[in-house]
N, C-alpha and C positions, 0 to 999 in steps of 0.2 A: 504494500500500500504506500503510495507516495506521500511525502510530508505535506501537511496543510499549509496554505499560504496565509490564511486568516484564522482567527480563533473560531471554534465551533459555536460557542455561545457568546451573546453580546455582553460586554463588560459594562457595568454601571458604576465602576469606581471613578470618583472624581479626583483630579490631581489635588494634592495638598496645597492649600493657599498659604504662602509664607507672608505673614503680616507682622509678626514680632520682629523688632529691630534691636540691634545691640549698640549702645552708645559708646563713646570713647572711653568711658570709665568701666565698661563691662556690664552695665545694667541692661536688662532686657525690658523693652517698653513697646507700647503700641501708640502710634501718633494719631490723635483724634482729628488732626487737620488734614490727614491723608484720606480725603473723602472717596476718591475713586477706588481705593483698595477696600475701604469699609463697605462700599456699596455691593461689592462682590460677596460679602458675608451676610447680606440681607436677602430674604425671599422676595417673591414678586409682590406679596402683600405687605412687605415691610417688616416681617418678623426676623429676629436674629437666628441664624442657622445654628443647629446643635453641633456638639463636638464631633458626632459621627459624620455629619455632612461636611464640616469645615476641616476636620483632621487636626484640630488644635489640641494641645495638652490642656490639662485642667487649669493651670495657672495662666496659660495664654488665653483661654476662653474667658476667664474672669477679667483680664485686661481688655479683651475685645469688647466685652459687654459694657464695661465702664467707658471705653472710648466711644462706642456707638451712642450710649446715653448722653455723654457730654456733647457729642456732635449734634444730637437731636436738640438738646437744650439751647445750643448756640445757633440753631436753625441752619446747620450745614447739611443735615440729613432730615428727611421727612419722618414723622412719627408713624404714618401709615403709607400704604401703597398708593398708586395713582388713582385719583378719583375721576370716575367717568359718569357725569350726570346723564341719565337716560330716561 
């Protein structure tokens, strides 16, 4: 039997999103002003993705949550998804 050129089953694994950065002093942090990266961690409805979906560690997920909440408070990110009046 010849080797397969593509996988037999579809893979639903999402690539891990690297959002935590390391400062010059060696501290790990998540920048709340990096809106484009934070948007990738929100669902279509504006909910924060879980650790399983984002691939973040527990301490990274807590920092991500705080950064998203801070960006929402400063009106850099919306609290909910897009509103479509119909």
